[in-house]
C-alpha positions in Angstrom: 0.2 -3.0 -25.4 -2.9 -2.0 -27.5 -4.2 1.5 -27.4 -7.9 2.0 -27.3 -7.6 5.1 -29.4 -4.8 4.6 -31.9 -6.6 4.8 -35.2 -6.6 8.6 -35.4 -2.9 9.0 -34.9 0.0 8.7 -37.3 2.9 9.1 -34.9 3.9 7.0 -31.9 3.3 8.7 -28.6 6.4 10.1 -26.9 7.6 7.8 -24.2 7.6 10.6 -21.6 4.1 11.6 -22.7 2.9 8.0 -22.5 4.3 7.7 -18.9 2.7 11.0 -17.9 -0.6 10.1 -19.4 -0.8 6.5 -18.1 -2.8 5.5 -15.0 -2.0 1.8 -14.8 0.3 2.2 -11.9 -2.6 3.2 -9.7 -5.9 2.3 -11.4 -4.9 -1.4 -11.6 -6.2 -1.7 -8.0 -9.8 -1.9 -9.4 -9.3 -4.7 -11.9 -12.0 -6.6 -10.1 -14.5 -3.8 -10.6 -13.4 -3.4 -14.2 -14.0 -7.0 -15.0 -17.3 -7.1 -13.1 -18.6 -4.1 -15.0 -17.6 -5.6 -18.3 -19.4 -8.9 -17.5 -22.6 -6.9 -16.7 -22.1 -4.9 -19.9 -21.9 -7.9 -22.3 -24.7 -9.7 -20.4 -26.9 -6.7 -21.2 -25.6 -6.5 -24.8 -26.6 -10.2 -25.4 -30.0 -9.6 -23.8 -30.6 -6.7 -26.2 -29.4 -8.8 -29.2 -26.4 -6.7 -29.8 -24.2 -9.7 -29.1 -25.1 -13.3 -29.5 -25.3 -15.6 -26.5 -22.3 -17.5 -27.8 -20.2 -14.3 -28.0 -21.3 -13.3 -24.6 -20.3 -16.7 -23.1 -16.9 -16.5 -24.8 -16.3 -13.0 -23.5 -17.5 -13.8 -19.9 -15.4 -16.9 -19.8 -12.4 -15.0 -21.0 -13.0 -12.2 -18.4 -13.4 -14.7 -15.6 -10.2 -16.4 -16.7 -8.3 -13.1 -16.5 -9.8 -12.4 -13.1 -8.8 -15.8 -11.8 -5.3 -15.6 -13.2 -4.7 -12.1 -11.8 -5.9 -13.3 -8.4 -3.6 -16.3 -8.3 -0.6 -14.5 -9.7 -0.6 -16.5 -12.9 -1.1 -13.2 -14.9 0.8 -10.1 -14.0 -0.8 -6.7 -14.9 1.4 -5.2 -17.6 3.0 -2.0 -16.3 3.4 -0.7 -19.8 -0.4 -0.7 -20.4 -2.0 2.8 -20.4 -4.7 1.8 -17.9 -6.4 -1.2 -16.4 -9.2 -1.0 -19.0 -6.9 -1.4 -22.0 -4.9 -4.1 -20.2 -8.0 -6.2 -19.6 -9.4 -5.7 -23.1 -6.0 -6.4 -24.8 -5.5 -9.6 -22.7 -9.1 -10.7 -23.6 -8.5 -10.2 -27.3 -5.1 -12.0 -27.0 -6.9 -15.0 -25.4 -10.2 -15.3 -27.3 -9.5 -13.5 -30.6 -11.6 -11.0 -32.5 -14.8 -11.6 -30.5 -13.0 -9.9 -27.6 -13.0 -6.7 -29.7 -16.8 -6.6 -29.2 -16.4 -6.1 -25.5 -16.3 -2.3 -25.9 -19.5 -2.1 -28.0 -21.8 0.7 -26.8 -19.6 2.2 -24.2 -16.7 4.7 -23.8 -13.7 4.6 -21.6 -15.3 7.7 -20.0 -18.3 5.8 -18.7 -16.2 2.8 -18.0 -13.8 4.8 -15.8 -16.8 6.4 -14.0 -18.4 2.9 -13.4 -15.1 1.4 -12.1 -14.5 4.2 -9.7 -18.1 4.1 -8.4 -17.9 0.3 -7.9 -14.6 0.6 -6.1 -15.7 3.5 -3.9 -18.9 1.7 -3.0 -16.9 -1.4 -1.9 -14.5 0.8 0.1 -17.4 2.6 1.8 -18.5 -0.9 3.0 -15.1 -1.6 4.4 -14.8 1.8 6.1 -18.2 1.3 7.6 -17.2 -2.1 9.0 -14.1 -0.6 10.6 -16.1 2.3 12.2 -18.6 -0.2 13.5 -15.7 -2.3 15.0 -14.4 0.9 16.7 -17.9 1.7 18.0 -18.2 -1.9 19.5 -14.8 -1.4 21.2 -15.8 2.0 22.6 -19.2 0.5 23.8 -17.4 -2.4 25.6 -15.1 0.1 27.4 -18.2 2.2 28.4 -20.0 -0.8 29.8 -16.9 -1.7 31.9 -16.4 1.8 33.2 -19.8 3.2 34.2 -18.4 4.1 37.6 -14.8 4.9 36.7 -14.5 8.5 37.8 -12.3 11.1 36.1 -12.3 14.8 35.7 -14.2 16.4 32.8 -12.4 19.3 31.2 -13.2 22.6 29.5 -10.3 24.8 28.2 -8.0 21.9 29.4 -9.0 22.9 32.9 -10.7 20.5 35.3 -14.3 21.3 35.3 -16.7 18.7 36.7 -16.5 15.0 37.5 -17.6 12.5 34.9 -16.9 8.9 34.1 -14.8 7.1 31.5 -18.1 5.7 30.1 -19.4 9.3 29.7 -16.2 10.6 28.2 -16.0 7.7 25.7 -19.7 8.1 25.0 -18.9 11.5 23.4 -16.7 9.8 20.9 -19.3 7.1 20.3 -21.7 9.8 19.2 -19.0 11.2 16.9 -18.3 7.9 15.2 -22.0 7.1 15.0 -22.4 10.3 12.9 -19.5 9.2 10.8 -21.4 5.9 10.0 -24.4 7.9 9.1 -22.4 10.0 6.7 -21.0 7.0 5.0 -24.4 5.5 4.6 -25.8 8.7 3.2 -22.9 9.0 0.6 -23.5 5.4 -0.5 -27.2 5.9 -1.0 -26.7 9.1 -3.0 -23.9 7.7 -5.2 -25.6 4.4 -6.0 -26.5 5.2 -9.6 -25.0 3.5 -12.6 -23.1 5.6 -15.3 -22.5 2.8 -17.7 -24.1 3.4 -21.0 -23.6 7.2 -20.8 -20.9 6.8 -23.5 -18.3 9.5 -23.9 -20.8 12.2 -23.0 -23.9 11.9 -25.2 -25.0 8.3 -24.9 -25.1 5.9 -27.8 -27.2 4.8 -30.7 -27.2 1.2 -29.6 -30.4 0.0 -27.9 -28.9 -0.4 -24.5 -31.0 -1.4 -21.4 -29.2 0.8 -18.9 -31.6 0.0 -16.1 -30.9 -3.7 -16.6 -27.1 -3.1 -16.3 -27.7 -1.0 -13.2 -29.6 -3.8 -11.6 -26.9 -6.4 -12.4 -24.4 -4.3 -10.6 -26.5 -3.5 -7.6 -27.3 0.1 -8.4 -30.6 1.7 -7.5 -31.0 3.0 -11.1 -29.1 4.3 -14.1 -27.9 7.9 -14.1 -30.2 10.4 -15.9 -27.8 12.7 -17.6 -24.9 11.3 -19.7 -22.8 14.5 -19.3 -23.0 14.5 -15.6 -22.5 10.7 -15.5 -18.9 10.9 -16.8 -17.9 14.1 -15.1 -19.5 13.6 -11.6 -16.9 13.4 -8.8 -19.2 14.8 -6.1 -19.3 11.4 -4.3 -15.5 11.3 -4.1 -15.5 14.8 -2.6 -18.2 13.8 -0.1 -16.3 10.6 0.8 -13.0 12.6 1.3 -15.0 15.0 3.5 -16.4 12.2 5.5 -13.0 10.6 5.9 -11.5 13.9 6.9 -14.2 14.1 9.6 -13.5 10.6 10.8 -9.8 11.4 11.0 -10.5 14.6 12.8 -12.4 12.6 15.4 -9.6 10.0 15.6 -7.1 12.9 16.0 -9.0 14.5 18.8 -9.3 11.1 20.6 -5.6 10.5 20.0 -4.6 13.9 21.4 -6.4 13.0 24.6 -4.8 9.6 24.8 -1.4 11.2 24.3 -2.1 13.5 27.2 -3.5 10.8 29.4 -0.4 8.7 28.7 2.0 11.4 29.8 3.9 11.4 33.0 1.8 14.3 34.2 -1.6 12.6 33.8 -0.8 8.9 34.0 -4.5 8.1 33.4 -3.8 5.3 31.0 -1.1 2.8 30.1 -0.8 1.7 26.5 0.0 -1.8 25.6 3.6 -2.5 24.5 2.3 -3.6 21.1 1.0 -0.1 20.4 4.0 1.8 21.8 7.7 2.3 21.0 10.8 3.2 22.9 13.6 5.7 22.5 16.9 5.0 20.9 18.7 6.9 23.6 16.3 7.2 26.6 15.6 3.8 28.1 12.7 5.0 30.3 10.6 6.2 27.4 7.3 4.5 26.2 6.0 6.6 23.4 2.4 6.7 22.1 3.5 6.5 18.5 0.3 5.1 17.1 -1.8 7.9 18.6 0.7 10.4 17.3 0.8 9.0 13.8 -3.0 9.0 13.6 -2.9 12.6 14.7 -0.3 13.3 12.0 -1.9 11.4 9.2 -5.1 13.4 9.6 -3.5 16.2 7.6 -2.8 13.8 4.8 -6.5 13.0 4.5 -7.3 16.7 4.7 -4.9 17.2 1.8 -6.8 14.7 -0.3 -10.1 16.7 0.2 -8.4 20.0 -0.6 -6.7 18.5 -3.7 -9.8 17.0 -5.3 -11.8 20.2 -4.6 -9.1 22.2 -6.3 -8.9 19.8 -9.2 -12.6 19.9 -9.9 -13.3 23.7 -9.3 -12.5 24.8 -12.9 -13.5 21.9 -15.0 -16.1 22.5 -17.7 -18.4 19.7 -18.9 -18.0 17.0 -19.6 -14.9 14.7 -19.1 -11.4 16.2 -18.9 -8.2 14.4 -18.3 -7.7 16.4 -15.1 -10.2 14.0 -13.5 -7.6 11.2 -13.6 -6.1 13.0 -10.6 -9.1 11.9 -8.5 -7.7 8.4 -8.0 -4.3 8.5 -6.3 -5.4 11.0 -3.7 -8.6 9.2 -2.9 -6.9 5.8 -2.8 -4.3 7.2 -0.4 -7.0 8.8 1.8 -9.0 5.5 1.9 -5.9 3.5 2.7 -4.8 5.9 5.4 -8.3 6.2 7.0 -8.7 2.4 7.1 -5.3 1.8 8.5 -5.8 4.5 11.2 -9.2 3.1 12.2 -7.9 -0.5 12.6 -4.8 0.5 14.6 -6.6 3.0 16.8 -9.3 0.4 17.6 -6.6 -2.1 18.6 -4.8 0.5 20.7 -7.8 1.5 22.8 -9.0 -2.2 23.1 -5.7 -3.0 24.9 -5.3 0.2 26.8 -5.4 0.0 30.6 -7.0 2.7 32.8 -5.3 3.8 36.0 -8.6 4.2 37.8 -7.3 5.5 41.2 -5.1 8.1 39.5 -8.1 9.3 37.5 -10.3 9.4 40.6 -7.7 11.4 42.6 -7.3 13.8 39.7 -11.0 14.5 39.8 -11.0 15.0 43.6 -8.0 17.4 43.5 -9.2 19.7 40.8 -12.3 21.3 42.5 -14.5 19.4 40.0 -17.1 19.3 42.7 -17.2 23.1 43.1 -20.5 23.5 41.1 -22.1 20.9 43.3 -21.0 22.9 46.4 -22.8 25.9 44.8 -25.9 23.7 44.1 -25.8 22.7 47.8 -26.1 26.3 48.8 -28.9 27.0 46.3 -30.8 24.0 47.7 -30.5 25.7 51.1 -32.0 29.0 49.9 -29.0 30.9 48.7 -29.4 32.7 45.3 -27.1 31.1 42.7 -25.0 34.2 42.1 -24.3 34.5 45.8 -23.6 30.8 46.0 -21.2 31.1 43.1 -19.3 33.8 45.0 -19.2 31.8 48.2 -17.7 28.8 46.5 -15.2 31.0 44.8 -14.0 32.0 48.3 -13.9 28.4 49.3 -11.7 27.5 46.4 -9.3 30.4 47.2 -9.1 29.2 50.8 -8.3 25.7 49.6 -5.6 26.9 47.2 -4.0 28.9 50.0 -4.1 25.9 52.4 -3.2 23.3 49.7 -6.2 21.2 50.3 -9.4 20.1 48.4 -13.0 20.9 49.2 -13.4 17.4 50.6 -10.6 18.0 53.1 -12.0 21.2 54.6 -13.3 21.0 58.1 -16.9 21.9 58.8 -15.9 24.9 60.9 -13.9 26.1 58.0 -16.9 25.8 55.8 -19.1 27.7 58.3 -16.5 30.5 58.7 -17.3 31.3 55.1 -21.0 30.5 55.1 -23.0 29.4 58.2 -25.4 27.6 55.8 -23.0 24.6 55.5 -23.8 21.5 57.6 -22.4 18.0 57.9 -24.2 16.8 54.8 -22.0 19.0 52.5 -19.5 16.1 52.4 -22.0 13.7 50.9 -23.2 16.4 48.5 -19.7 17.0 47.0 -18.5 13.4 47.0 -17.5 12.2 43.5 -20.1 9.4 43.8 -22.9 11.9 44.6 -21.7 14.4 42.0 -21.9 11.8 39.2 -24.9 9.7 40.3 -27.3 12.5 40.8 -26.8 13.7 37.3 -29.5 11.5 35.7 -30.9 13.7 32.9 -30.5 12.2 29.4 -27.0 12.8 28.3 -25.5 13.2 31.7 -22.8 10.9 33.3 -25.0 9.2 36.0 -24.6 5.4 35.8 -28.3 4.8 35.8 -28.8 7.0 32.7 -25.6 5.7 31.1 -26.9 2.2 31.3 -30.0 3.2 29.4 -27.8 4.9 26.8 -25.5 2.0 26.3 -28.5 -0.3 25.7 -29.7 2.2 23.0 -26.2 2.1 21.5 -26.4 -1.7 21.4 -29.6 -1.6 19.5 -28.2 1.0 17.0 -25.2 -1.3 16.3 -27.6 -4.2 15.7 -29.4 -2.4 13.0 
């Protein structure tokens, strides 16, 4: 396979060195982006009179033929090639002759690599965004169906106050909404075209870099050729955004794992997203949720790795930067797979509504509302807090809930209590009277879900 740099050297490259240096095993995945960039490049060269229209047409036809043949399997990417760029160029020359050698006019492999990685990353951001959007749509559907499905809200893994499934899932909606915003922000900031930057100092050919940028859908060409070939900030930002997505998925998975346990029994996972035990026939394990939780560390590793790779690299391009690809590719594949599987898992998950409701009733989640009842009857909050604390101790000693206390038991602790205490501390009242923006009351949650719908339509 042809080397793009062989003229300077008098000895063959050592086979082990060649294998260590090569990137074809992983960079072949952006053959589409490489060919697309090359077509835009020769189109610009012809516009500028650097190539003739005939030469451009021959090269473009040859490149499209390579693309078609790789897509159909008629052409296999040569594993002995150094990288995808040399494979495409060598195949083109083999097919159309010497005119194919003009493909590389006015560019370096450095700006070509930078372009391909940007094009590939931009495409992948679109796919990640679509998957996050699908997850948000699934969460929103669950919210709309569970505006009055009561459950305990937790702090410190202790039952705190009653909420609804809609409210709980709404917290994750907000998280993943921020994730979409981050992806959008990264795409906007990275959308500049490095092609034409050359190896590091541009070229003497009269390139129209803005024209090339427009052909490839970039906002504009990059403004500094040294930064153009050595910038990997957008990959660091993407890995950071994916790490945050995975962190959110992992937190959600942890809750589902707990909810699926025998102790909670809040949810039942669909058989398609569970596995059994090789020895214990009663087991139904939340393996997808556990794997999502586990693979989060893998994506964190990609972020740490690329940060470590880039931290000591002087300007401009250095071979270390080849290490950006495998880790980023793996992080993208992992995040995409986790998003798709997690969405399917929660879409098919069944809520045990009565179990969740009983759990909320039996955990003193309405204790704050009992204190608010006393405040509304003229008791200072600090005194009310102490009175309800005594109520809870009494209930724990008797093995009952606040709802099960008799009125005379209430009055024995504070004569302020009357018959209306039972309505005040009912789950329905506790949730429905919380109507400030962001609270779990069904009335406000309906408004919020309508806002979420509009956001997803944008």
